[in-house]
Structures are given as structure tokens and as C-alpha cells.
VOBA-1610 file (N, C-alpha, C; in pm, whole numbers, padded with zeros to 5 digits, always signed):
BEGIN
Pro+11874-04463+15253Pro+12002-04526+15311Pro+11980-04598+15414Tyr+11877-04563+15506Tyr+11855-04633+15643Tyr+11811-04764+15615Phe+11734-04803+15512Phe+11636-04892+15500Phe+11710-05013+15371Asn+11811-04960+15326Asn+11875-05056+15226Asn+11785-05111+15148Gly+11701-05019+15095Gly+11599-05052+14974Gly+11480-05150+15032Gly+11486-05167+15157Gly+11383-05237+15193Gly+11235-05164+15243Lys+11134-05234+15257Lys+11001-05160+15286Lys+10961-05134+15455Cys+10915-05010+15437Cys+10898-04950+15595Cys+10732-04915+15581Thr+10665-04929+15696Thr+10532-04902+15695Thr+10514-04813+15813Phe+10436-04703+15804Phe+10411-04617+15924Phe+10278-04612+15954Phe+10257-04626+16087Phe+10120-04663+16136Phe+10075-04537+16227Asn+09987-04453+16184Asn+09950-04320+16232Asn+09852-04345+16375Phe+09889-04443+16460Phe+09806-04458+16572Phe+09907-04508+16676Asp+09879-04522+16777Asp+09937-04598+16906Asp+09934-04736+16890Phe+10022-04820+16835Phe+10001-04951+16813Phe+09999-05046+16917Ala+10077-04982+17056Ala+10101-05079+17161Ala+09970-05019+17243Gly+09898-04917+17226Gly+09797-04887+17331Gly+09658-04911+17248Thr+09545-04850+17316Thr+09403-04885+17269Thr+09377-04769+17176Gly+09426-04644+17171Gly+09392-04550+17090Gly+09439-04528+16953Tyr+09361-04459+16864Tyr+09392-04463+16732Tyr+09409-04301+16681Cys+09500-04243+16766Cys+09537-04093+16759Cys+09394-03992+16732Gly+09322-04014+16819Gly+09192-03940+16843Gly+09083-04000+16749Glu+09091-04111+16689Glu+08986-04156+16591Glu+08877-04187+16680Ser+08753-04155+16641Ser+08614-04198+16732Ser+08586-04311+16716Ala+08606-04386+16599Ala+08546-04529+16570Ala+08684-04613+16547Pro+08694-04745+16584Pro+08844-04803+16553Pro+08830-04851+16429Leu+08948-04844+16364Leu+08981-04898+16225Leu+08911-05011+16182Lys+08884-05038+16072Lys+08824-05171+16040Lys+08928-05213+15939Ala+08910-05366+15939Ala+08984-05419+15824Ala+08915-05580+15780Gly+08858-05598+15671Gly+08786-05702+15657Gly+08677-05731+15736Gly+08593-05624+15766Gly+08488-05609+15826Gly+08512-05650+15992Ser+08606-05649+16034Ser+08633-05675+16180Ser+08704-05531+16246Ala+08654-05507+16374Ala+08706-05372+16425Ala+08870-05425+16461Leu+08947-05323+16466Leu+09079-05351+16508Leu+09080-05302+16651Asp+09024-05361+16746Asp+09014-05309+16886Asp+09108-05403+16963Gly+09165-05357+17070Gly+09249-05415+17163Gly+09353-05514+17100Glu+09406-05581+17186Glu+09528-05658+17129Glu+09517-05749+17011Asp+09369-05819+17010Asp+09351-05912+16889Asp+09329-05825+16753Gly+09299-05710+16755Gly+09302-05624+16648Gly+09430-05588+16603Arg+09504-05528+16705Arg+09646-05517+16651Arg+09736-05627+16590Val+09702-05742+16648Val+09775-05868+16573Val+09716-05880+16464Ala+09584-05873+16433Ala+09503-05898+16300Ala+09578-05781+16195Leu+09603-05669+16238Leu+09642-05566+16150Leu+09802-05605+16116Met+09887-05642+16186Met+10004-05694+16179Met+10008-05812+16086Gln+09910-05909+16107Gln+09933-06015+15998Gln+09877-05955+15881Phe+09763-05873+15861Phe+09745-05816+15739Phe+09853-05742+15667Val+09931-05669+15750Val+10055-05576+15686Val+10148-05712+15611Leu+10176-05798+15724Leu+10287-05881+15676Leu+10237-05979+15562Glu+10115-06022+15556Glu+10071-06092+15443Glu+10050-06003+15317Asp+09973-05911+15317Asp+09923-05835+15234Asp+10029-05738+15161Leu+10089-05673+15225Leu+10194-05565+15199Leu+10321-05620+15180Tyr+10371-05722+15266Tyr+10519-05775+15255Tyr+10526-05922+15182Gly+10403-05971+15141Gly+10396-06075+15105Gly+10448-06227+15168Leu+10455-06188+15290Leu+10459-06322+15366Leu+10332-06394+15401Pro+10372-06533+15402Pro+10247-06622+15418Pro+10181-06630+15556Pro+10059-06642+15554Pro+09983-06658+15677Pro+10057-06749+15772Asn+10030-06736+15912Asn+10057-06838+16002Asn+09978-06929+15994Thr+10022-07069+15941Thr+09949-07189+15916Thr+09997-07310+16007Ser+10094-07258+16123Ser+10138-07353+16183Ser+10033-07402+16298Gly+09916-07360+16304Gly+09819-07389+16415Gly+09847-07341+16558Val+09951-07251+16563Val+09989-07203+16685Val+09958-07062+16681Asn+09880-07022+16786Asn+09815-06861+16767Asn+09942-06787+16863Arg+10058-06773+16799Arg+10152-06679+16851Arg+10145-06533+16823Lys+10163-06476+16929Lys+10128-06314+16915Lys+10274-06267+16886Pro+10277-06154+16781Pro+10451-06120+16776Pro+10454-06019+16875Asp+10595-06002+16896Asp+10632-05904+17006Asp+10585-05747+16924Leu+10512-05675+17016Leu+10456-05558+16954Leu+10549-05446+16994Pro+10576-05349+16915Pro+10671-05236+16964Pro+10582-05170+17085Gly+10671-05120+17169Gly+10632-05061+17298Gly+10595-05155+17426Arg+10601-05277+17384Arg+10590-05386+17486Arg+10722-05422+17579Ser+10715-05416+17689Ser+10817-05435+17779Ser+10888-05568+17751Glu+10998-05600+17726Glu+11079-05701+17741Glu+11130-05762+17836Leu+11142-05899+17876Leu+11212-05928+17993Leu+11360-05919+17967Lys+11416-05864+18072Lys+11574-05837+18068Lys+11615-05877+18195Trp+11769-05890+18193Trp+11827-05935+18312Trp+11848-05817+18414Ala+11811-05836+18522Ala+11851-05718+18618Ala+11853-05750+18754Leu+11947-05683+18842Leu+11943-05699+18981Leu+11903-05558+19023His+11811-05563+19100His+11768-05420+19152His+11814-05395+19316Gln+11807-05258+19343Gln+11871-05204+19463Gln+11768-05284+19558Ser+11832-05323+19677Ser+11746-05392+19798Ser+11667-05305+19858Ser+11568-05350+19911Ser+11465-05254+19974Ser+11398-05324+20095Pro+11396-05263+20229Pro+11461-05126+20240Pro+11612-05150+20232Asn+11660-05025+20217Asn+11810-04991+20219Asn+11841-04853+20266Pro+11894-04833+20384Pro+11953-04926+20463Pro+11855-04999+20552Phe+11873-05123+20611Phe+11787-05204+20669Phe+11831-05252+20814Arg+11711-05274+20893Arg+11718-05364+21009Arg+11646-05452+20991Gly+11677-05593+21049Gly+11577-05707+21038Gly+11590-05772+20926Ser+11545-05734+20809Ser+11556-05805+20664Ser+11538-05718+20571Thr+11573-05731+20455Thr+11552-05673+20341Thr+11516-05756+20208Glu+11470-05693+20108Glu+11430-05772+19989Glu+11510-05752+19879Ile+11549-05864+19814Ile+11632-05809+19678Ile+11562-05868+19570Arg+11505-05803+19471Arg+11449-05815+19352Arg+11532-05835+19238Tyr+11491-05920+19161Tyr+11597-05969+19034Tyr+11488-06013+18910Asp+11509-05984+18801Asp+11457-06012+18672Asp+11531-06112+18611Val+11491-06228+18562Val+11546-06330+18459Val+11479-06325+18321Ala+11557-06305+18236Ala+11484-06317+18105Ala+11493-06442+18032Asp+11554-06568+18071Asp+11554-06684+18014Asp+11572-06797+18119His+11547-06915+18098His+11560-07032+18203His+11716-07032+18219Glu+11740-07006+18351Glu+11898-06994+18377Glu+11892-07035+18519Thr+12022-07110+18574Thr+12054-07116+18710Thr+12095-06973+18751Val+12042-06936+18868Val+12063-06800+18919Val+12129-06815+19059Lys+12243-06742+19079Lys+12320-06745+19203Lys+12331-06610+19264Ile+12273-06589+19377Ile+12276-06462+19464Ile+12343-06488+19573Lys+12453-06430+19603Lys+12531-06450+19727Lys+12560-06299+19785Ile+12572-06331+19921Ile+12600-06204+20002Ile+12737-06194+20053Tyr+12829-06091+20047Tyr+12979-06076+20066Tyr+12993-05971+20163Ser+13096-06014+20245Ser+13136-05905+20347Ser+13236-05783+20267Pro+13237-05677+20308Pro+13338-05579+20257Pro+13467-05631+20235Thr+13536-05728+20312Thr+13644-05786+20258Thr+13639-05904+20182Gly+13521-05937+20108Gly+13520-06008+20004Gly+13472-06153+20049Gln+13464-06188+20192Gln+13425-06306+20230Gln+13275-06350+20223Leu+13260-06466+20167Leu+13131-06517+20150Leu+13042-06494+20261Val+12925-06440+20290Val+12844-06462+20388Val+12747-06551+20395Arg+12651-06561+20284Arg+12578-06646+20252Arg+12516-06643+20118Thr+12470-06760+20060Thr+12415-06787+19936Thr+12255-06783+19956Leu+12210-06675+19881Leu+12047-06672+19911Leu+11996-06756+19801Val+12034-06747+19683Val+11963-06834+19575Val+12063-06903+19497Asn+12043-07020+19441Asn+12119-07142+19371Asn+12041-07226+19322Arg+11973-07175+19222Arg+11869-07263+19149Arg+11850-07217+19030Arg+11772-07307+18929Arg+11735-07300+18797Arg+11584-07219+18823Val+11562-07093+18772Val+11438-07024+18788Val+11379-07017+18647Glu+11233-06981+18669Glu+11197-06948+18516Glu+11193-06799+18510Pro+11183-06770+18367Pro+11192-06618+18317Pro+11077-06541+18424Gly+11124-06430+18440Gly+11009-06334+18518Gly+11108-06243+18606Gln+10997-06193+18699Gln+11043-06105+18827Gln+11047-06225+18945His+11154-06195+19016His+11162-06290+19149His+11225-06180+19266Thr+11196-06241+19373Thr+11248-06181+19489Thr+11310-06300+19600Ala+11434-06217+19658Ala+11510-06313+19758Ala+11506-06224+19887Ser+11507-06277+19998Ser+11515-06197+20129Ser+11639-06245+20199Trp+11674-06170+20277Trp+11792-06168+20351Trp+11784-06119+20502Asn+11804-06178+20587Asn+11751-06149+20715Asn+11874-06103+20810Gly+11997-06088+20744Gly+12111-06046+20818Gly+12187-06147+20897Ala+12153-06269+20828Ala+12233-06392+20914Ala+12319-06456+20811Asn+12414-06521+20845Asn+12509-06582+20772Asn+12469-06710+20745Ser+12555-06814+20684Ser+12509-06953+20627Ser+12495-07028+20757Ser+12551-07008+20866Ser+12504-07074+20994Ser+12391-07039+21081Gly+12314-06927+21017Gly+12226-06879+21096Gly+12248-06783+21196Arg+12356-06714+21202Arg+12411-06619+21314Arg+12381-06501+21252Pro+12348-06406+21332Pro+12353-06252+21279Pro+12488-06218+21258Val+12494-06150+21170Val+12627-06078+21119Val+12626-05904+21176Ala+12749-05870+21185Ala+12779-05729+21240Ala+12717-05636+21146Asp+12684-05529+21196Asp+12610-05410+21119Asp+12717-05365+21030Gly+12694-05300+20901Gly+12787-05234+20812Gly+12739-05274+20669Ile+12836-05250+20581Ile+12798-05255+20434Ile+12823-05409+20386Tyr+12733-05463+20302Tyr+12743-05588+20254Tyr+12715-05568+20095Phe+12781-05660+20027Phe+12766-05673+19884Phe+12667-05775+19846Tyr+12589-05785+19741Tyr+12531-05878+19698Tyr+12549-05920+19552Lys+12566-06014+19490Lys+12611-06044+19359Lys+12525-06142+19297Met+12485-06101+19176Met+12390-06220+19117Met+12475-06256+18981Glu+12478-06403+18959Glu+12522-06445+18842Glu+12417-06548+18784Ala+12407-06526+18672Ala+12339-06604+18569Ala+12366-06611+18426Gly+12439-06727+18373Gly+12490-06734+18276Gly+12595-06639+18270Arg+12595-06537+18134Arg+12678-06424+18122Arg+12657-06324+18217Phe+12533-06309+18273Phe+12491-06163+18338Phe+12566-06189+18471Lys+12612-06066+18497Lys+12687-06065+18647Lys+12656-05930+18698Ala+12616-05887+18814Ala+12586-05778+18875Ala+12592-05767+19013Thr+12650-05671+19055Thr+12680-05642+19217Thr+12620-05519+19271Arg+12563-05508+19379Arg+12502-05402+19438Arg+12536-05418+19596Lys+12521-05283+19676Lys+12563-05285+19816Lys+12434-05270+19896Met+12437-05282+20008Met+12338-05261+20094Met+12387-05233+20248Leu+12310-05157+20318Leu+12356-05127+20443Leu+12285-05186+20555Leu+12342-05283+20657Leu+12272-05343+20746Leu+12279-05251+20885Leu+12193-05205+20964Leu+12200-05131+21093Leu+12142-05207+21197Lys+12211-05215+21288Lys+12131-05298+21445Lys+12065-05196+21510
//
């Protein structure tokens, strides 16, 4: 009922890791050891081609499939660190796709204090720093501030505390 008549394959080893459930020797397929990432990719190609009848990769591009257990890039706005802070704080954010990212700092009353990021960025993990100054470069009062990230449909807001 869960597979709607499709095929399902169970591998009795940690596909994303290097171990094979306590086996002392790596598995063999076609005379080559299925060791490391290349071995796991070879095993998946074998399964897709032989068991499921899918044609081999003939595009000439050596694409590695997404493997179970691998972390995928996701959109995220992390808590600033340190928080509370004196002087400056780091704001980490993760971008899943090429996108224009905006990170803005707001006062508790909703007034825009400063725009930290307003540019197209590559997928991956990024960091922006805020030194507690407004857009004119003047230090702001201590207190709670909000930072908001917008990138396409992704929106997130967090708060931080500036101490003098």
C-alpha cells in the first residue's frame, strides 16, 4: 500500500557512511570494491541500471546523485552570536539557491536601522557582521533589535540584544 506497486530496495549497510554493518571486507561488484563515495555511487548506478532497468549515465557528465543521509542546503537565518553582544555580532545565514538576499536591522518600533546585506549570493553558508551602528555609521542605543532576512519566498526574523 505504501509503494503503489513500485520497487523498493533495502541495503543492509550505512549507505551514507563508510561502514558496511560490521563487514570486515568491503562489498564487491564487478570486481571493484564499493569503498568510499565512488563505491556507493557505483552501487547506486548498478541498482538503477540492473534492478530497475534505467539506462546508464551516457551524458558524459559525472554527476553524483543525492545520497540518503547527506545534508542538503536549506534556507536558514541563525541566531546572532554573541547574543547579547557589545561591540559587534555575527549573523549566520544559509542560502539554498542563487538569490538576492536582504538582511536588515530594525528597532523595536519597526524603524529601519541598517541594511547589512542586499545582494545576490551563491548557495551555501554566509556571515554578516553588525557593529551596532546605523546606516550613517553612528552607534545606536542599547536594547533589543530585530534582524530580518528576505530571499525570494524565504522570510525569517530574529532578535538580538545590544549592551553598551
